[in-house]
N, C-alpha and C positions, 0 to 999 in steps of 0.2 A: 268555137269562138275564133275569130280571125285576129291578126296582129293589131289592127286598129282598135278593135273592141277591147282587147286586153290592155292596150296602152291607156285607153280612156278609163277602164276599170281601175288600173293601178293608180292613176292620178287621183281619181275620185276617192280611193281608199286613203290616200295620204292627205287630202285636203283638210279633214278635221284636225289633223295634227299640226297644221301649218298656219294657224291663225295667231293673231296677237302681235305679229311683228310688223304689221302694216296698218297701224291704227285700229287693230281689232278685227280687221277683215281677213278673210282667207286669202292667202298668197299662193296663187296658182304656180308661180315660178318656183317657190320652195317645194311644192308638191311634185312638180316635174323633176326637180333635182333629186328628190327622194326616190321617185320611180326609176330614174336613170341609175341611181346607185344600186337599187334592188336588182335591176336587170343585169347590170355589170357583174354583180356577185353571182348571179345564176350562170352567166356566160363564162365566168372564170372558174367555176367548180367543175370537177371532172367526175362524172358518174363512173363508178368502177364495176358495177354489176346491175343486172335488172332488179327492179323492186316492184312493189305493187302499184306504183304510180301509173296512172293511165296516160301514156304518152300519146294516145290517139287524139287527145284534146289539143295537142300541138300540131296536128295535121300530118302525123307519121305516114309515109307512103308504103312502108312494109310492116304489116301488123305484128309479125313475130320475129323480125330480124333485128336484133339488138344494135349492132353497129349503125345500121341505117336509121334507126330510131334516134340515136344520139345526134346524127347529122341533121335529121329533120327538126329535132327539138332546138338545136343550135341555130338553125336557119330561122325558125319561128321567133326565137328571142331576139335575134339580130333585127328582124323586121319590126318587132315590137319597139325596139330602141329607136329605130328610124321614125316610127309613128309618134313616139313620145316627143322626139325632137321637133317634129312638125307642129305639134299642138301648142 
């Protein structure tokens, strides 16, 4: 999944939770804000050790090198944030 696809997925997941504030219609701007908050939380957490998480979904360039995976994942989520802001 690329950053644009992930951005769209996140917004779509928040849409059902963001209705009723705009005459009962889904408010895409609220969904975008929720997605941005989620991505900011991901970017602000610091992974301390490898886990069973499949970082390859984030486009990691070094399959078994933990520090590079953290960098690659951070870059992926920064790109997701940019894509959310564009939508």
